[in-house]
C-alpha positions as CSV (number, residue, x, y, z in Angstrom):
1,X,-22.2,43.8,81.5
2,X,-22.0,45.3,77.7
3,X,-25.8,45.5,77.4
4,X,-26.3,47.4,80.8
5,X,-23.6,49.5,79.9
6,X,-25.1,50.3,76.5
7,X,-28.4,51.0,78.5
8,X,-26.7,53.7,80.4
9,X,-25.0,55.1,77.7
10,X,-27.6,55.4,75.5
11,X,-29.6,57.4,78.4
12,X,-26.8,59.9,78.5
13,X,-26.4,60.4,75.2
14,X,-30.3,60.9,74.8
15,X,-30.8,63.5,77.6
16,X,-27.3,65.4,76.2
17,X,-29.0,65.8,72.9
18,X,-32.2,66.4,73.9
19,X,-30.8,69.4,76.2
20,X,-28.8,70.4,73.2
21,X,-31.0,70.1,70.1
22,X,-34.5,69.1,71.1
23,X,-35.3,70.9,74.6
24,X,-39.1,70.8,73.9
25,X,-39.3,67.1,73.1
26,X,-40.7,64.6,75.7
27,X,-38.1,62.1,76.9
28,X,-40.2,59.1,75.7
29,X,-40.1,60.1,72.3
30,X,-36.0,60.2,72.6
31,X,-36.2,56.7,74.4
32,X,-37.9,55.2,71.2
33,X,-35.4,56.7,68.9
34,X,-32.5,55.1,71.1
35,X,-34.5,51.8,71.7
36,X,-33.4,50.3,68.3
37,X,-29.6,50.3,69.2
38,X,-29.7,47.1,71.8
39,X,-31.4,44.8,69.5
40,X,-29.8,45.9,66.4
41,X,-26.2,45.6,68.3
42,X,-27.8,41.8,69.4
43,X,-28.6,40.7,66.0
44,X,-25.2,42.0,64.5
45,X,-23.4,39.5,67.0
46,X,-21.9,42.4,69.1
47,X,-23.0,40.8,72.1
48,X,-21.6,37.1,71.4
49,X,-17.7,38.0,72.4
50,X,-16.3,38.7,75.6
51,X,-12.9,39.9,74.0
52,X,-13.5,42.7,71.4
53,X,-10.4,43.2,69.5
54,X,-10.2,45.3,66.6
55,X,-10.0,42.9,64.1
56,X,-11.8,42.4,60.6
57,X,-14.6,40.3,62.1
58,X,-15.5,42.8,64.6
59,X,-15.2,45.9,62.4
60,X,-17.8,43.8,59.6
61,X,-19.9,43.5,62.8
62,X,-19.8,46.7,63.9
63,X,-20.8,48.0,60.3
64,X,-23.7,45.6,59.8
65,X,-24.9,47.2,62.9
66,X,-24.3,50.7,61.6
67,X,-26.2,50.3,58.3
68,X,-28.7,48.6,60.0
69,X,-29.2,51.4,62.8
70,X,-29.4,54.3,60.1
71,X,-32.4,52.7,58.4
72,X,-34.0,51.7,61.3
73,X,-33.3,55.9,62.4
74,X,-34.3,57.3,59.3
75,X,-37.8,55.2,59.5
76,X,-38.7,56.4,62.6
77,X,-37.4,60.2,61.8
78,X,-38.8,60.6,58.1
79,X,-41.9,57.9,58.5
80,X,-43.0,57.9,61.6
81,X,-44.6,61.3,62.6
82,X,-46.1,60.6,65.9
83,X,-42.9,60.7,67.0
84,X,-42.3,64.2,66.0
85,X,-38.7,64.1,66.3
86,X,-36.8,67.0,64.8
87,X,-34.7,65.7,62.0
88,X,-31.7,67.6,62.6
89,X,-31.4,65.1,65.5
90,X,-30.9,62.0,62.9
91,X,-27.2,62.8,62.1
92,X,-26.3,63.9,65.8
93,X,-27.9,61.0,67.1
94,X,-26.2,58.5,64.8
95,X,-22.5,59.9,65.2
96,X,-22.7,60.4,69.1
97,X,-23.8,56.7,69.7
98,X,-21.3,55.3,67.1
99,X,-18.8,56.9,68.6
100,X,-19.7,56.1,72.5
101,X,-20.7,52.7,71.9
102,X,-17.2,51.3,70.6
103,X,-15.5,53.5,73.2
104,X,-17.4,52.1,76.0
105,X,-16.9,48.4,74.7
106,X,-12.8,48.9,74.0
107,X,-13.1,50.0,77.7
108,X,-15.4,46.9,79.2
109,X,-13.0,44.9,77.3
110,X,-9.9,46.2,79.3
111,X,-11.8,45.6,82.7
112,X,-12.9,42.3,82.2
113,X,-9.6,41.0,81.1
114,X,-8.2,42.6,83.9
115,X,-10.6,41.6,86.7
116,X,-11.6,37.9,85.3
117,X,-8.8,36.9,83.5
118,X,-8.5,33.7,81.2
119,X,-9.7,30.5,82.4
120,X,-7.2,28.0,83.9
121,X,-7.6,24.8,82.2
122,X,-6.3,21.5,82.8
123,X,-7.3,18.8,80.6
124,X,-7.4,15.5,82.1
125,X,-6.3,12.7,79.8
126,X,-4.4,11.8,76.8
127,X,-6.2,10.8,73.5
128,X,-8.1,12.0,70.9
129,X,-11.0,13.5,72.6
130,X,-8.1,15.4,74.9
131,X,-6.6,16.8,71.6
132,X,-9.9,17.9,70.3
133,X,-10.4,20.0,73.1
134,X,-7.1,21.5,73.0
135,X,-7.6,22.2,69.3
136,X,-10.8,23.5,70.0
137,X,-9.6,26.3,73.0
138,X,-6.3,26.9,71.3
139,X,-7.4,30.3,69.9
140,X,-10.0,31.1,72.4
141,X,-9.3,34.1,74.5
142,X,-11.2,32.9,77.7
143,X,-9.3,29.9,78.0
144,X,-5.1,29.2,79.1
145,X,-4.4,25.6,78.6
146,X,-2.2,24.3,81.6
147,X,0.4,21.8,81.8
148,X,-1.1,19.1,84.1
149,X,2.0,18.2,86.3
150,X,2.5,22.2,86.6
151,X,-1.0,22.5,87.7
152,X,-0.6,20.0,90.2
153,X,2.9,21.2,91.7
154,X,1.8,24.8,92.0
155,X,0.6,24.9,95.3
156,X,-1.3,28.6,94.7
157,X,-5.1,28.5,95.2
158,X,-7.1,29.4,91.8
159,X,-10.1,31.8,91.7
160,X,-11.1,30.5,88.1
161,X,-9.9,27.1,87.1
162,X,-11.5,24.2,85.3
163,X,-10.1,20.6,85.1
164,X,-11.9,19.1,82.0
165,X,-12.3,14.9,82.2
166,X,-11.1,13.9,78.4
167,X,-10.1,10.7,79.5
168,X,-12.5,9.0,77.0
169,X,-11.3,5.4,77.9
170,X,-7.4,6.1,77.1
171,X,-6.4,6.3,80.8
172,X,-6.0,9.4,83.1
173,X,-2.9,11.4,83.1
174,X,-3.1,12.3,86.6
175,X,-3.6,9.8,89.7
176,X,-6.5,10.2,91.3
177,X,-5.4,11.8,94.4
178,X,-3.6,14.5,92.6
179,X,-7.0,15.3,90.7
180,X,-8.7,15.5,93.7
181,X,-6.0,17.9,94.8
182,X,-6.8,20.1,92.1
183,X,-10.5,20.2,92.8
184,X,-9.6,21.2,96.5
185,X,-7.4,24.2,95.3
186,X,-10.5,25.2,93.5
187,X,-10.9,23.9,89.9
188,X,-13.9,23.1,88.7
189,X,-13.9,19.1,87.6
190,X,-16.1,18.5,84.4
191,X,-16.7,16.5,81.6
192,X,-14.9,17.7,78.3
193,X,-18.1,18.4,76.3
194,X,-19.0,20.9,78.6
195,X,-15.9,22.8,78.2
196,X,-15.8,22.3,74.4
197,X,-19.2,23.6,73.9
198,X,-18.9,26.3,76.0
199,X,-15.9,27.4,74.0
200,X,-17.1,26.9,70.5
201,X,-21.1,26.9,70.7
202,X,-20.6,23.1,69.2
203,X,-20.8,19.6,70.5
204,X,-17.9,17.4,69.7
205,X,-19.8,14.7,67.8
206,X,-16.9,12.3,67.7
207,X,-16.5,11.8,71.3
208,X,-19.8,11.6,72.7
209,X,-20.3,8.4,74.7
210,X,-23.6,6.5,74.8
211,X,-24.5,7.1,78.5
212,X,-23.9,11.2,77.5
213,X,-26.1,10.9,74.7
214,X,-28.9,9.1,76.8
215,X,-28.6,11.6,79.8
216,X,-27.6,14.7,78.0
217,X,-29.2,14.9,74.5
218,X,-32.8,15.6,75.3
219,X,-34.5,17.4,72.6
220,X,-38.2,17.1,73.9
221,X,-39.3,20.4,75.4
222,X,-42.8,19.3,76.3
223,X,-46.4,20.3,75.0
224,X,-46.4,23.9,75.8
225,X,-43.0,24.5,73.7
226,X,-44.5,22.2,71.1
227,X,-47.4,24.7,71.1
228,X,-45.4,27.7,71.3
229,X,-43.2,26.7,68.3
230,X,-46.0,25.6,66.1
231,X,-47.6,28.9,66.9
232,X,-44.3,31.0,65.9
233,X,-43.9,28.9,62.8
234,X,-47.2,29.8,61.6
235,X,-47.5,33.5,62.6
236,X,-44.0,33.9,61.3
237,X,-44.1,32.3,57.9
238,X,-47.2,34.5,57.1
239,X,-45.8,37.6,58.0
240,X,-42.5,36.5,56.0
241,X,-44.6,35.8,52.9
242,X,-46.2,38.9,53.4
243,X,-43.0,41.2,53.2
244,X,-40.9,38.7,50.7
245,X,-43.7,37.2,48.9
246,X,-44.0,39.9,45.8
247,X,-40.3,40.2,45.4
248,X,-39.9,36.5,45.4
249,X,-42.6,36.3,42.6
250,X,-40.7,39.0,40.5
251,X,-37.7,37.0,41.3
252,X,-39.4,33.8,39.8
253,X,-40.6,35.5,36.7
254,X,-37.5,36.9,36.0
255,X,-35.7,33.0,36.1
256,X,-38.6,32.0,34.2
257,X,-37.7,34.5,31.2
258,X,-34.0,33.8,31.6
259,X,-34.0,30.2,30.4
260,X,-37.7,28.9,30.1
261,X,-37.2,26.1,32.8
262,X,-39.4,25.7,35.7
263,X,-39.7,28.3,38.4
264,X,-39.5,25.5,41.4
265,X,-36.8,23.0,42.4
266,X,-38.0,20.2,44.1
267,X,-36.4,17.4,46.0
268,X,-37.0,14.5,48.5
269,X,-35.2,15.8,52.2
270,X,-35.1,13.8,54.9
271,X,-37.1,15.0,57.9
272,X,-37.4,14.3,61.6
273,X,-37.3,10.4,62.2
274,X,-35.9,10.2,59.0
275,X,-39.2,10.6,57.0
276,X,-38.7,12.1,53.5
277,X,-40.8,15.0,52.3
278,X,-40.7,17.1,49.1
279,X,-38.9,20.3,49.5
280,X,-39.4,23.7,47.5
281,X,-37.3,26.2,46.7
282,X,-36.7,28.7,43.7
283,X,-34.9,27.1,41.0
284,X,-31.6,28.9,41.1
285,X,-29.7,26.2,38.7
286,X,-29.6,25.8,34.9
287,X,-32.3,22.7,34.3
288,X,-30.5,19.6,34.7
289,X,-27.7,21.2,36.8
290,X,-27.9,18.2,39.3
291,X,-27.3,15.6,36.6
292,X,-23.5,16.2,36.5
293,X,-20.9,18.0,38.8
294,X,-20.8,17.8,42.4
295,X,-23.2,17.7,44.9
296,X,-22.2,20.6,46.9
297,X,-22.5,24.0,45.6
298,X,-19.0,25.7,45.3
299,X,-17.8,29.4,45.2
300,X,-18.4,31.2,41.7
301,X,-20.5,27.8,40.6
302,X,-21.3,28.0,36.8
303,X,-24.3,26.1,37.2
304,X,-26.3,29.2,38.7
305,X,-28.0,31.3,36.8
306,X,-27.8,35.1,36.7
307,X,-31.1,35.3,38.5
308,X,-30.1,32.5,40.5
309,X,-27.2,34.5,42.0
310,X,-29.7,37.5,42.6
311,X,-32.0,35.1,44.6
312,X,-29.6,33.3,46.5
313,X,-27.8,36.8,47.4
314,X,-31.3,38.1,48.6
315,X,-32.1,34.5,50.2
316,X,-35.4,34.5,48.0
317,X,-34.6,31.3,47.0
318,X,-35.5,29.8,50.6
319,X,-39.0,31.5,50.8
320,X,-41.1,28.6,49.0
321,X,-39.9,26.6,52.2
322,X,-42.2,28.5,54.0
323,X,-44.9,26.3,52.5
324,X,-43.3,23.2,54.3
325,X,-43.3,25.0,57.0
326,X,-47.0,25.6,57.1
327,X,-47.6,22.1,56.1
328,X,-46.0,21.0,59.4
329,X,-42.9,19.2,57.7
330,X,-40.3,22.1,58.7
331,X,-39.8,24.8,61.3
332,X,-38.5,28.0,60.8
333,X,-35.5,27.2,63.3
334,X,-33.5,23.8,63.1
335,X,-31.0,21.9,61.3
336,X,-30.9,21.9,57.5
337,X,-32.8,19.4,55.9
338,X,-30.4,17.4,53.6
339,X,-31.0,15.2,50.5
340,X,-32.0,11.6,50.8
341,X,-28.6,10.5,49.2
342,X,-26.4,12.7,51.1
343,X,-27.8,11.7,54.1
344,X,-27.1,7.9,53.7
345,X,-23.7,8.9,52.5
346,X,-23.1,11.2,55.4
347,X,-24.6,8.6,58.1
348,X,-21.9,5.7,56.7
349,X,-19.1,8.3,57.5
350,X,-19.8,10.6,60.2
351,X,-20.3,9.4,64.0
352,X,-23.9,10.4,65.5
353,X,-25.3,11.8,62.2
354,X,-28.6,10.4,62.4
355,X,-28.9,12.5,65.9
356,X,-30.1,15.5,63.7
357,X,-33.3,13.6,62.8
358,X,-34.6,14.1,66.5
359,X,-36.3,17.1,65.8
360,X,-37.8,18.9,62.5
361,X,-35.3,20.5,59.8
362,X,-35.5,24.4,59.9
363,X,-35.2,27.3,57.2
364,X,-32.6,28.8,59.6
365,X,-30.4,27.4,61.9
366,X,-27.8,27.6,64.5
367,X,-25.5,25.8,62.3
368,X,-26.7,27.8,59.1
369,X,-25.9,31.2,61.1
370,X,-22.5,30.1,62.7
371,X,-21.0,28.3,59.5
372,X,-21.2,28.6,55.6
373,X,-22.0,26.1,53.1
374,X,-20.4,22.9,53.6
375,X,-18.5,21.6,50.4
376,X,-16.7,18.7,52.2
377,X,-17.6,15.8,54.4
378,X,-15.3,17.5,57.3
379,X,-17.4,20.6,56.9
380,X,-20.5,18.5,57.5
381,X,-19.0,16.9,60.5
382,X,-18.1,20.7,61.9
383,X,-21.9,21.4,60.9
384,X,-23.3,18.6,62.8
385,X,-21.4,19.5,65.9
386,X,-23.3,22.8,65.8
387,X,-26.6,20.9,65.1
388,X,-26.5,18.6,68.1
389,X,-25.7,21.7,70.4
390,X,-28.8,23.7,69.2
391,X,-30.9,20.2,69.9
392,X,-29.3,20.2,73.3
393,X,-29.9,23.7,73.9
394,X,-33.1,24.3,71.6
395,X,-36.2,26.3,73.3
396,X,-38.1,29.7,72.6
397,X,-35.5,31.6,73.6
398,X,-32.6,30.3,71.6
399,X,-34.9,30.3,68.7
400,X,-35.4,33.8,69.0
401,X,-31.6,34.5,69.3
402,X,-31.4,32.7,66.0
403,X,-34.1,34.3,64.2
404,X,-32.6,37.6,65.2
405,X,-29.2,36.8,64.0
406,X,-30.2,35.3,60.9
407,X,-30.9,39.1,59.9
408,X,-27.9,40.1,60.2
409,X,-26.6,36.9,58.6
410,X,-29.0,37.8,55.1
411,X,-27.9,41.2,55.1
412,X,-24.1,40.3,55.1
413,X,-24.4,38.0,52.6
414,X,-22.8,35.2,54.3
415,X,-23.2,31.6,52.5
416,X,-25.1,32.9,49.6
417,X,-22.9,31.3,47.1
């Protein structure tokens, strides 16, 4: 609904601006100048949330979208002469759209809230899995957790309700007859894993049964997807190198001048099927920084050089990994490759950690864009939940979504410490 409303609104804005400021310009030229808005809004994450309060996170996303849009429009108006767009249209178009779209989104949030309302959730079970599900949806505006006894006692039919089975071997909190009664009233009975991942974009790693893993976690998408994925990896890597190759070399030379150490940082990382490979990145820390100090990078880490901070901010330290992609050891999208020693530690402490090695690691990934750098085992557990969600849903469309969202992450500087 948001996307279709944006398209209609952009068409109206384009028609009004054309009639007012550029009556001689063909409609297709106006359409081209406005076509950048929907993909930029998507890259900035403004199609990801159904409830749209004016909180700091939403305003930051909107500001990022505005900056990208202004840059794209400046290129179209000033550097693409074939469009022949009057330059006086640029400020008018930016002001009109950036006023119209937020107004439409506030209105749509009110309409959706009144028409659909939140999902009424009954958690069936009493144990760690049930507690994890309640905690996951506690701050999610799409769900309201109902008391199971009250849900049974209330005889009014529901139009939108879910019963999530979170027994996990702890025994049901409702007799089977009352559970069937909820199903007859219109509640959709499903597994807690389905509700958990829909609400959070993660999988509850500590509450996945062996039966569920065997039946649901199937990352193999067939030879056609493998060929498409490989072609995207090769072409995408070459394009990125063509754009970022010279800035990366310049930053690498500056790093060399700063402390006379090696340009590249290499380390054994764990890939698909737990096969080790040597990863390549621009060195951003002082020589010998990994001999002492924490294994994780922390905020304001003193081991990072001045040039290294610039490289991390611009993500240029990641560019040499494209060599690993071209060699077939990594993909553009996938779980982050971890050091061999850390993997052994995590596998002994985190349930199902080995499952992230079902696929090749990636330069970017679902966990990387949804969660910042990890600095504790608990944070690694949360990141693993995102990785397993990606493995379950991986495909060309999801990969494209992640690559587009990565653009916004890079521009915002999120997780670049």
